C-alpha positions as protocol buffer text, in pm:
chain_id: "A"
residue {
  index: 1
  type: MET
  ca { x: 6270 y: -8084 z: 190 }
}
residue {
  index: 2
  type: LEU
  ca { x: 5975 y: -7878 z: 174 }
}
residue {
  index: 3
  type: SER
  ca { x: 6053 y: -7639 z: 475 }
}
residue {
  index: 4
  type: LEU
  ca { x: 6399 y: -7633 z: 298 }
}
residue {
  index: 5
  type: PHE
  ca { x: 6226 y: -7505 z: -5 }
}
residue {
  index: 6
  type: LEU
  ca { x: 6056 y: -7248 z: 137 }
}
residue {
  index: 7
  type: THR
  ca { x: 6331 y: -7139 z: 267 }
}
residue {
  index: 8
  type: ALA
  ca { x: 6546 y: -7097 z: -46 }
}
residue {
  index: 9
  type: ALA
  ca { x: 6243 y: -6953 z: -210 }
}
residue {
  index: 10
  type: LEU
  ca { x: 6227 y: -6678 z: 85 }
}
residue {
  index: 11
  type: VAL
  ca { x: 6584 y: -6617 z: 12 }
}
residue {
  index: 12
  type: ALA
  ca { x: 6576 y: -6577 z: -336 }
}
residue {
  index: 13
  type: ASN
  ca { x: 6251 y: -6318 z: -338 }
}
residue {
  index: 14
  type: THR
  ca { x: 6437 y: -6118 z: -58 }
}
residue {
  index: 15
  type: LEU
  ca { x: 6769 y: -6078 z: -263 }
}
residue {
  index: 16
  type: ALA
  ca { x: 6554 y: -6009 z: -611 }
}
residue {
  index: 17
  type: ALA
  ca { x: 6363 y: -5717 z: -391 }
}
residue {
  index: 18
  type: PRO
  ca { x: 6422 y: -5366 z: -431 }
}
residue {
  index: 19
  type: ALA
  ca { x: 6669 y: -5213 z: -138 }
}
residue {
  index: 20
  type: VAL
  ca { x: 6434 y: -5021 z: 74 }
}
residue {
  index: 21
  type: VAL
  ca { x: 6561 y: -4667 z: 164 }
}
residue {
  index: 22
  type: VAL
  ca { x: 6414 y: -4596 z: 542 }
}
residue {
  index: 23
  type: GLY
  ca { x: 6373 y: -4224 z: 577 }
}
residue {
  index: 24
  type: PRO
  ca { x: 6343 y: -3991 z: 918 }
}
residue {
  index: 25
  type: ARG
  ca { x: 6055 y: -4152 z: 1123 }
}
residue {
  index: 26
  type: ALA
  ca { x: 5748 y: -3895 z: 1070 }
}
residue {
  index: 27
  type: ASP
  ca { x: 5675 y: -3954 z: 1445 }
}
residue {
  index: 28
  type: THR
  ca { x: 6032 y: -3856 z: 1585 }
}
residue {
  index: 29
  type: ALA
  ca { x: 5980 y: -3676 z: 1892 }
}
residue {
  index: 30
  type: CYS
  ca { x: 6111 y: -3303 z: 1992 }
}
residue {
  index: 31
  type: THR
  ca { x: 6390 y: -3393 z: 2201 }
}
residue {
  index: 32
  type: ARG
  ca { x: 6628 y: -3167 z: 2463 }
}
residue {
  index: 33
  type: GLU
  ca { x: 6918 y: -3274 z: 2274 }
}
residue {
  index: 34
  type: ALA
  ca { x: 6818 y: -3157 z: 1969 }
}
residue {
  index: 35
  type: LEU
  ca { x: 6643 y: -2826 z: 2092 }
}
residue {
  index: 36
  type: LYS
  ca { x: 6990 y: -2786 z: 2286 }
}
residue {
  index: 37
  type: ALA
  ca { x: 7175 y: -2843 z: 1961 }
}
residue {
  index: 38
  type: HIS
  ca { x: 6946 y: -2587 z: 1752 }
}
residue {
  index: 39
  type: ALA
  ca { x: 6990 y: -2296 z: 2015 }
}
residue {
  index: 40
  type: ALA
  ca { x: 7421 y: -2357 z: 2004 }
}
residue {
  index: 41
  type: THR
  ca { x: 7320 y: -2307 z: 1623 }
}
residue {
  index: 42
  type: LEU
  ca { x: 7188 y: -1968 z: 1694 }
}
residue {
  index: 43
  type: ILE
  ca { x: 7486 y: -1888 z: 1896 }
}
residue {
  index: 44
  type: ALA
  ca { x: 7751 y: -1963 z: 1664 }
}
residue {
  index: 45
  type: ALA
  ca { x: 7534 y: -1762 z: 1391 }
}
residue {
  index: 46
  type: GLN
  ca { x: 7484 y: -1479 z: 1619 }
}
residue {
  index: 47
  type: THR
  ca { x: 7882 y: -1459 z: 1681 }
}
residue {
  index: 48
  type: ALA
  ca { x: 7964 y: -1502 z: 1305 }
}
residue {
  index: 49
  type: GLY
  ca { x: 7715 y: -1243 z: 1183 }
}
residue {
  index: 50
  type: LYS
  ca { x: 7605 y: -1521 z: 912 }
}
residue {
  index: 51
  type: PRO
  ca { x: 7259 y: -1661 z: 952 }
}
residue {
  index: 52
  type: ASP
  ca { x: 7331 y: -1946 z: 681 }
}
residue {
  index: 53
  type: SER
  ca { x: 7284 y: -2208 z: 925 }
}
residue {
  index: 54
  type: ILE
  ca { x: 6966 y: -2110 z: 1073 }
}
residue {
  index: 55
  type: VAL
  ca { x: 6836 y: -2011 z: 754 }
}
residue {
  index: 56
  type: ALA
  ca { x: 6882 y: -2387 z: 646 }
}
residue {
  index: 57
  type: LEU
  ca { x: 6664 y: -2526 z: 945 }
}
residue {
  index: 58
  type: THR
  ca { x: 6342 y: -2306 z: 771 }
}
residue {
  index: 59
  type: GLY
  ca { x: 6020 y: -2474 z: 628 }
}
residue {
  index: 60
  type: PRO
  ca { x: 5842 y: -2378 z: 382 }
}
residue {
  index: 61
  type: ASP
  ca { x: 5576 y: -2164 z: 538 }
}
residue {
  index: 62
  type: PHE
  ca { x: 5877 y: -2006 z: 812 }
}
residue {
  index: 63
  type: VAL
  ca { x: 5755 y: -1702 z: 976 }
}
residue {
  index: 64
  type: TYR
  ca { x: 6056 y: -1444 z: 1121 }
}
residue {
  index: 65
  type: THR
  ca { x: 5974 y: -1118 z: 1305 }
}
residue {
  index: 66
  type: GLU
  ca { x: 6198 y: -856 z: 1493 }
}
residue {
  index: 67
  type: ASP
  ca { x: 6075 y: -611 z: 1744 }
}
residue {
  index: 68
  type: ALA
  ca { x: 5728 y: -815 z: 1666 }
}
residue {
  index: 69
  type: LYS
  ca { x: 5755 y: -692 z: 1307 }
}
residue {
  index: 70
  type: SER
  ca { x: 5765 y: -921 z: 992 }
}
residue {
  index: 71
  type: ALA
  ca { x: 6138 y: -940 z: 881 }
}
residue {
  index: 72
  type: ASP
  ca { x: 6398 y: -1106 z: 662 }
}
residue {
  index: 73
  type: LEU
  ca { x: 6601 y: -1307 z: 858 }
}
residue {
  index: 74
  type: ALA
  ca { x: 6870 y: -1332 z: 582 }
}
residue {
  index: 75
  type: LYS
  ca { x: 6869 y: -928 z: 684 }
}
residue {
  index: 76
  type: GLY
  ca { x: 6811 y: -956 z: 1079 }
}
residue {
  index: 77
  type: VAL
  ca { x: 7032 y: -908 z: 1345 }
}
residue {
  index: 78
  type: LEU
  ca { x: 7227 y: -1249 z: 1259 }
}
residue {
  index: 79
  type: THR
  ca { x: 7384 y: -1068 z: 982 }
}
residue {
  index: 80
  type: LEU
  ca { x: 7555 y: -862 z: 1308 }
}
residue {
  index: 81
  type: PRO
  ca { x: 7868 y: -981 z: 1410 }
}
residue {
  index: 82
  type: LEU
  ca { x: 7841 y: -1018 z: 1813 }
}
residue {
  index: 83
  type: ARG
  ca { x: 8087 y: -1099 z: 2063 }
}
residue {
  index: 84
  type: ILE
  ca { x: 7893 y: -1244 z: 2334 }
}
residue {
  index: 85
  type: ASP
  ca { x: 7966 y: -1251 z: 2669 }
}
residue {
  index: 86
  type: HIS
  ca { x: 7720 y: -1410 z: 2800 }
}
residue {
  index: 87
  type: SER
  ca { x: 7429 y: -1663 z: 2660 }
}
residue {
  index: 88
  type: ARG
  ca { x: 7163 y: -1874 z: 2853 }
}
residue {
  index: 89
  type: SER
  ca { x: 6894 y: -2086 z: 2657 }
}
residue {
  index: 90
  type: ILE
  ca { x: 6583 y: -2279 z: 2769 }
}
residue {
  index: 91
  type: TYR
  ca { x: 6437 y: -2588 z: 2580 }
}
residue {
  index: 92
  type: ASP
  ca { x: 6019 y: -2650 z: 2550 }
}
residue {
  index: 93
  type: THR
  ca { x: 5998 y: -3012 z: 2435 }
}
residue {
  index: 94
  type: THR
  ca { x: 5660 y: -2987 z: 2447 }
}
residue {
  index: 95
  type: GLN
  ca { x: 5599 y: -2714 z: 2226 }
}
residue {
  index: 96
  type: CYS
  ca { x: 5902 y: -2821 z: 2013 }
}
residue {
  index: 97
  type: ALA
  ca { x: 6070 y: -2458 z: 2111 }
}
residue {
  index: 98
  type: THR
  ca { x: 6350 y: -2248 z: 2272 }
}
residue {
  index: 99
  type: TYR
  ca { x: 6409 y: -1925 z: 2420 }
}
residue {
  index: 100
  type: SER
  ca { x: 6802 y: -1791 z: 2446 }
}
residue {
  index: 101
  type: GLU
  ca { x: 6865 y: -1487 z: 2616 }
}
residue {
  index: 102
  type: ILE
  ca { x: 7223 y: -1295 z: 2418 }
}
residue {
  index: 103
  type: ILE
  ca { x: 7447 y: -1018 z: 2575 }
}
residue {
  index: 104
  type: SER
  ca { x: 7697 y: -847 z: 2406 }
}
residue {
  index: 105
  type: THR
  ca { x: 7914 y: -582 z: 2553 }
}
residue {
  index: 106
  type: ASP
  ca { x: 8136 y: -462 z: 2270 }
}
residue {
  index: 107
  type: PRO
  ca { x: 8165 y: -83 z: 2259 }
}
residue {
  index: 108
  type: LYS
  ca { x: 8075 y: -99 z: 1871 }
}
residue {
  index: 109
  type: ASN
  ca { x: 7742 y: -301 z: 1883 }
}
residue {
  index: 110
  type: PRO
  ca { x: 7640 y: -369 z: 2224 }
}
residue {
  index: 111
  type: ARG
  ca { x: 7313 y: -574 z: 2237 }
}
residue {
  index: 112
  type: VAL
  ca { x: 7100 y: -774 z: 2454 }
}
residue {
  index: 113
  type: VAL
  ca { x: 6910 y: -1004 z: 2230 }
}
residue {
  index: 114
  type: GLY
  ca { x: 6555 y: -1277 z: 2336 }
}
residue {
  index: 115
  type: THR
  ca { x: 6525 y: -1503 z: 2098 }
}
residue {
  index: 116
  type: GLN
  ca { x: 6227 y: -1782 z: 2103 }
}
residue {
  index: 117
  type: MET
  ca { x: 6277 y: -2052 z: 1832 }
}
residue {
  index: 118
  type: ARG
  ca { x: 5965 y: -2278 z: 1733 }
}
residue {
  index: 119
  type: PHE
  ca { x: 6000 y: -2617 z: 1513 }
}
residue {
  index: 120
  type: ASP
  ca { x: 5792 y: -2858 z: 1389 }
}
residue {
  index: 121
  type: SER
  ca { x: 5724 y: -3167 z: 1646 }
}
residue {
  index: 122
  type: SER
  ca { x: 6049 y: -3384 z: 1512 }
}
residue {
  index: 123
  type: ALA
  ca { x: 6276 y: -3039 z: 1557 }
}
residue {
  index: 124
  type: SER
  ca { x: 6384 y: -3079 z: 1217 }
}
residue {
  index: 125
  type: LYS
  ca { x: 6227 y: -2757 z: 1107 }
}
residue {
  index: 126
  type: LEU
  ca { x: 6206 y: -2427 z: 1197 }
}
residue {
  index: 127
  type: THR
  ca { x: 5890 y: -2312 z: 1159 }
}
residue {
  index: 128
  type: LYS
  ca { x: 5903 y: -1976 z: 1341 }
}
residue {
  index: 129
  type: ILE
  ca { x: 6159 y: -1716 z: 1517 }
}
residue {
  index: 130
  type: GLU
  ca { x: 6067 y: -1388 z: 1713 }
}
residue {
  index: 131
  type: THR
  ca { x: 6362 y: -1212 z: 1796 }
}
residue {
  index: 132
  type: LEU
  ca { x: 6348 y: -910 z: 2043 }
}
residue {
  index: 133
  type: VAL
  ca { x: 6707 y: -693 z: 2017 }
}
residue {
  index: 134
  type: THR
  ca { x: 6746 y: -429 z: 2294 }
}
residue {
  index: 135
  type: MET
  ca { x: 7001 y: -138 z: 2268 }
}
residue {
  index: 136
  type: GLN
  ca { x: 7105 y: 234 z: 2354 }
}
residue {
  index: 137
  type: GLY
  ca { x: 6781 y: 390 z: 2388 }
}
residue {
  index: 138
  type: ASP
  ca { x: 6556 y: 79 z: 2538 }
}
residue {
  index: 139
  type: TRP
  ca { x: 6440 y: 61 z: 2878 }
}
residue {
  index: 140
  type: LEU
  ca { x: 6666 y: 62 z: 3115 }
}
residue {
  index: 141
  type: PHE
  ca { x: 6969 y: -24 z: 2892 }
}
residue {
  index: 142
  type: ASN
  ca { x: 7279 y: -127 z: 3010 }
}
residue {
  index: 143
  type: ALA
  ca { x: 7470 y: -453 z: 2856 }
}
residue {
  index: 144
  type: THR
  ca { x: 7739 y: -406 z: 3084 }
}
residue {
  index: 145
  type: ALA
  ca { x: 7555 y: -451 z: 3359 }
}
residue {
  index: 146
  type: THR
  ca { x: 7285 y: -675 z: 3227 }
}
residue {
  index: 147
  type: ASN
  ca { x: 7602 y: -928 z: 3147 }
}
residue {
  index: 148
  type: MET
  ca { x: 7766 y: -880 z: 3509 }
}
residue {
  index: 149
  type: TYR
  ca { x: 7409 y: -957 z: 3681 }
}
residue {
  index: 150
  type: ALA
  ca { x: 7366 y: -1214 z: 3466 }
}
residue {
  index: 151
  type: SER
  ca { x: 7672 y: -1409 z: 3494 }
}
residue {
  index: 152
  type: ARG
  ca { x: 7658 y: -1360 z: 3878 }
}
residue {
  index: 153
  type: GLU
  ca { x: 7362 y: -1620 z: 3851 }
}
residue {
  index: 154
  type: ASP
  ca { x: 7464 y: -1869 z: 3622 }
}
residue {
  index: 155
  type: THR
  ca { x: 7447 y: -2120 z: 3930 }
}
residue {
  index: 156
  type: LEU
  ca { x: 7064 y: -2011 z: 4013 }
}
residue {
  index: 157
  type: TRP
  ca { x: 6927 y: -2073 z: 3631 }
}
residue {
  index: 158
  type: THR
  ca { x: 7060 y: -2488 z: 3708 }
}
residue {
  index: 159
  type: GLU
  ca { x: 6827 y: -2780 z: 3661 }
}
residue {
  index: 160
  type: ILE
  ca { x: 6588 y: -2886 z: 3912 }
}
residue {
  index: 161
  type: PRO
  ca { x: 6599 y: -3247 z: 4066 }
}
residue {
  index: 162
  type: GLU
  ca { x: 6296 y: -3442 z: 3869 }
}
residue {
  index: 163
  type: ALA
  ca { x: 6116 y: -3474 z: 4209 }
}
residue {
  index: 164
  type: GLN
  ca { x: 6077 y: -3150 z: 4271 }
}
residue {
  index: 165
  type: ARG
  ca { x: 6048 y: -3021 z: 3966 }
}
residue {
  index: 166
  type: ASP
  ca { x: 5704 y: -2778 z: 3928 }
}
residue {
  index: 167
  type: SER
  ca { x: 5433 y: -2880 z: 3666 }
}
residue {
  index: 168
  type: ARG
  ca { x: 5412 y: -2675 z: 3303 }
}
residue {
  index: 169
  type: ALA
  ca { x: 5059 y: -2522 z: 3445 }
}
residue {
  index: 170
  type: VAL
  ca { x: 5202 y: -2398 z: 3812 }
}
residue {
  index: 171
  type: ILE
  ca { x: 5525 y: -2254 z: 3633 }
}
residue {
  index: 172
  type: GLN
  ca { x: 5315 y: -2046 z: 3336 }
}
residue {
  index: 173
  type: ALA
  ca { x: 5068 y: -1970 z: 3622 }
}
residue {
  index: 174
  type: ALA
  ca { x: 5363 y: -1779 z: 3866 }
}
residue {
  index: 175
  type: GLY
  ca { x: 5427 y: -1578 z: 3593 }
}
residue {
  index: 176
  type: ASP
  ca { x: 5137 y: -1495 z: 3460 }
}
residue {
  index: 177
  type: ALA
  ca { x: 5033 y: -1370 z: 3774 }
}
residue {
  index: 178
  type: TYR
  ca { x: 5340 y: -1109 z: 3768 }
}
residue {
  index: 179
  type: LEU
  ca { x: 5205 y: -993 z: 3430 }
}
residue {
  index: 180
  type: ASP
  ca { x: 4844 y: -950 z: 3564 }
}
residue {
  index: 181
  type: LEU
  ca { x: 4939 y: -782 z: 3851 }
}
residue {
  index: 182
  type: PHE
  ca { x: 5049 y: -447 z: 3634 }
}
residue {
  index: 183
  type: ASN
  ca { x: 4658 y: -443 z: 3512 }
}
residue {
  index: 184
  type: ASN
  ca { x: 4497 y: -610 z: 3856 }
}
residue {
  index: 185
  type: LYS
  ca { x: 4660 y: -524 z: 4170 }
}
residue {
  index: 186
  type: SER
  ca { x: 4431 y: -742 z: 4328 }
}
residue {
  index: 187
  type: THR
  ca { x: 4655 y: -1041 z: 4174 }
}
residue {
  index: 188
  type: VAL
  ca { x: 4840 y: -1286 z: 4393 }
}
residue {
  index: 189
  type: VAL
  ca { x: 5097 y: -1328 z: 4342 }
}
residue {
  index: 190
  type: PRO
  ca { x: 5380 y: -1646 z: 4438 }
}
residue {
  index: 191
  type: TRP
  ca { x: 5629 y: -1423 z: 4545 }
}
residue {
  index: 192
  type: GLY
  ca { x: 5990 y: -1620 z: 4651 }
}
residue {
  index: 193
  type: THR
  ca { x: 6274 y: -1502 z: 4891 }
}
residue {
  index: 194
  type: PRO
  ca { x: 6496 y: -1401 z: 4827 }
}
residue {
  index: 195
  type: CYS
  ca { x: 6398 y: -1330 z: 4417 }
}
residue {
  index: 196
  type: GLN
  ca { x: 6622 y: -1102 z: 4219 }
}
residue {
  index: 197
  type: ARG
  ca { x: 6472 y: -912 z: 3898 }
}
residue {
  index: 198
  type: LEU
  ca { x: 6693 y: -779 z: 3633 }
}
residue {
  index: 199
  type: GLU
  ca { x: 6529 y: -554 z: 3405 }
}
residue {
  index: 200
  type: GLY
  ca { x: 6747 y: -401 z: 3119 }
}
residue {
  index: 201
  type: GLY
  ca { x: 7061 y: -351 z: 3344 }
}
residue {
  index: 202
  type: ALA
  ca { x: 6881 y: -255 z: 3641 }
}
residue {
  index: 203
  type: TYR
  ca { x: 6882 y: -498 z: 3919 }
}
residue {
  index: 204
  type: THR
  ca { x: 6708 y: -580 z: 4254 }
}
residue {
  index: 205
  type: GLY
  ca { x: 6898 y: -852 z: 4428 }
}
residue {
  index: 206
  type: ARG
  ca { x: 7165 y: -689 z: 4660 }
}
residue {
  index: 207
  type: GLY
  ca { x: 7311 y: -1064 z: 4830 }
}
residue {
  index: 208
  type: SER
  ca { x: 7049 y: -1082 z: 5061 }
}
residue {
  index: 209
  type: PRO
  ca { x: 6824 y: -1375 z: 5182 }
}
residue {
  index: 210
  type: SER
  ca { x: 6572 y: -1137 z: 5217 }
}
residue {
  index: 211
  type: ASP
  ca { x: 6618 y: -958 z: 4835 }
}
residue {
  index: 212
  type: SER
  ca { x: 6244 y: -944 z: 4678 }
}
residue {
  index: 213
  type: CYS
  ca { x: 6146 y: -908 z: 4357 }
}
residue {
  index: 214
  type: ASN
  ca { x: 5783 y: -771 z: 4534 }
}
residue {
  index: 215
  type: VAL
  ca { x: 5922 y: -397 z: 4482 }
}
residue {
  index: 216
  type: GLY
  ca { x: 5656 y: -213 z: 4301 }
}
residue {
  index: 217
  type: VAL
  ca { x: 5546 y: -243 z: 3973 }
}
residue {
  index: 218
  type: PRO
  ca { x: 5309 y: 65 z: 3768 }
}
residue {
  index: 219
  type: SER
  ca { x: 4907 y: 46 z: 3766 }
}
residue {
  index: 220
  type: GLY
  ca { x: 4695 y: 52 z: 3496 }
}
residue {
  index: 221
  type: VAL
  ca { x: 4944 y: -153 z: 3183 }
}
residue {
  index: 222
  type: PRO
  ca { x: 4784 y: -417 z: 3013 }
}
residue {
  index: 223
  type: ILE
  ca { x: 5004 y: -724 z: 2914 }
}
residue {
  index: 224
  type: VAL
  ca { x: 4838 y: -885 z: 2626 }
}
residue {
  index: 225
  type: ASN
  ca { x: 4962 y: -1121 z: 2358 }
}
residue {
  index: 226
  type: ARG
  ca { x: 5168 y: -1382 z: 2562 }
}
residue {
  index: 227
  type: ARG
  ca { x: 5396 y: -1627 z: 2391 }
}
residue {
  index: 228
  type: TYR
  ca { x: 5547 y: -1876 z: 2605 }
}
residue {
  index: 229
  type: VAL
  ca { x: 5816 y: -2070 z: 2653 }
}
residue {
  index: 230
  type: ILE
  ca { x: 5832 y: -2298 z: 2889 }
}
residue {
  index: 231
  type: ASP
  ca { x: 6152 y: -2561 z: 3065 }
}
residue {
  index: 232
  type: GLU
  ca { x: 6014 y: -2745 z: 3361 }
}
residue {
  index: 233
  type: VAL
  ca { x: 6366 y: -2904 z: 3378 }
}
residue {
  index: 234
  type: LEU
  ca { x: 6492 y: -2581 z: 3454 }
}
residue {
  index: 235
  type: GLY
  ca { x: 6182 y: -2441 z: 3614 }
}
residue {
  index: 236
  type: THR
  ca { x: 6203 y: -2151 z: 3394 }
}
residue {
  index: 237
  type: VAL
  ca { x: 5907 y: -1962 z: 3181 }
}
residue {
  index: 238
  type: ASP
  ca { x: 5970 y: -1730 z: 2898 }
}
residue {
  index: 239
  type: ALA
  ca { x: 5714 y: -1509 z: 2834 }
}
residue {
  index: 240
  type: PHE
  ca { x: 5696 y: -1247 z: 2449 }
}
residue {
  index: 241
  type: VAL
  ca { x: 5414 y: -1011 z: 2508 }
}
residue {
  index: 242
  type: THR
  ca { x: 5289 y: -690 z: 2429 }
}
residue {
  index: 243
  type: PHE
  ca { x: 5345 y: -436 z: 2713 }
}
residue {
  index: 244
  type: ALA
  ca { x: 5103 y: -187 z: 2718 }
}
residue {
  index: 245
  type: SER
  ca { x: 5198 y: -141 z: 2333 }
}
residue {
  index: 246
  type: VAL
  ca { x: 5544 y: -266 z: 2331 }
}
residue {
  index: 247
  type: PRO
  ca { x: 5742 y: -562 z: 2253 }
}
residue {
  index: 248
  type: ASP
  ca { x: 5846 y: -711 z: 2571 }
}
residue {
  index: 249
  type: SER
  ca { x: 6020 y: -1038 z: 2726 }
}
residue {
  index: 250
  type: HIS
  ca { x: 5956 y: -1146 z: 3075 }
}
residue {
  index: 251
  type: GLU
  ca { x: 6150 y: -1465 z: 3164 }
}
residue {
  index: 252
  type: PHE
  ca { x: 6118 y: -1643 z: 3524 }
}
residue {
  index: 253
  type: ARG
  ca { x: 6293 y: -1931 z: 3704 }
}
residue {
  index: 254
  type: VAL
  ca { x: 6036 y: -2070 z: 3948 }
}
residue {
  index: 255
  type: GLU
  ca { x: 6104 y: -2279 z: 4247 }
}
residue {
  index: 256
  type: LYS
  ca { x: 5816 y: -2453 z: 4449 }
}
residue {
  index: 257
  type: GLY
  ca { x: 5601 y: -2256 z: 4259 }
}
residue {
  index: 258
  type: LYS
  ca { x: 5754 y: -1960 z: 4340 }
}
residue {
  index: 259
  type: LEU
  ca { x: 5952 y: -1689 z: 4156 }
}
residue {
  index: 260
  type: ARG
  ca { x: 6302 y: -1629 z: 4268 }
}
residue {
  index: 261
  type: LEU
  ca { x: 6456 y: -1476 z: 3919 }
}
residue {
  index: 262
  type: VAL
  ca { x: 6296 y: -1234 z: 3669 }
}
residue {
  index: 263
  type: HIS
  ca { x: 6460 y: -1107 z: 3332 }
}
residue {
  index: 264
  type: THR
  ca { x: 6272 y: -834 z: 3121 }
}
residue {
  index: 265
  type: LEU
  ca { x: 6376 y: -706 z: 2803 }
}
residue {
  index: 266
  type: THR
  ca { x: 6205 y: -399 z: 2635 }
}
residue {
  index: 267
  type: VAL
  ca { x: 6187 y: -256 z: 2309 }
}
residue {
  index: 268
  type: MET
  ca { x: 6110 y: 114 z: 2355 }
}
residue {
  index: 269
  type: ARG
  ca { x: 6222 y: 233 z: 1976 }
}
residue {
  index: 270
  type: LYS
  ca { x: 6001 y: 332 z: 1726 }
}
């Protein structure tokens, strides 16, 4: 009888208690799927020339820069509709960040855009976007050539089997070695073979097994202020940097600790 009484009392209390609304967990982890969805939102916004869907993701302390200058997201490059011929994104679940390369060969508005997006730990709010927009007048700019070469590499920027993936530290170190070489010729760079470099619209690859990215770089050029997005699944790191005095992006594909692909964007316009 006592157990029946207690059960009845428990049911009565439960029915009388106010409903509890369960909201999103504060400790929700940043996922690859969430980052992929956000990158897709960015591509769609750029295609439409309507930044509203990206603006809706921003938090109260959101920061936006365009070509390394503070700017208004609602008035920036996302307001320019672009016919996107090619795009590719990487996803950093550790930092909850993405990097997207966007190429448009539209004769009216040829652009090659690189964008790093950073989110809070749950990937629910945008905290920062940095965008580099290259066009005529920027270093080796040629959107048509960039699109042609980048499209040919689609089968090379693929996921790496889990057992063969490099650590974040190894991937970043390979990219850093390349960047350090510009100011320190004694730097040992882990060159891989074959390796192709896409610099603006210029390409070093010839389709040969001996293709190399070790084709020489300028001397005495400090590359500082590095901001990384690292994707172990794709073996890739993108670094937004100050190249001497101009905004620049260097993206690297790393396999077994060796450099295999390099893409660069450099804004030269003042």
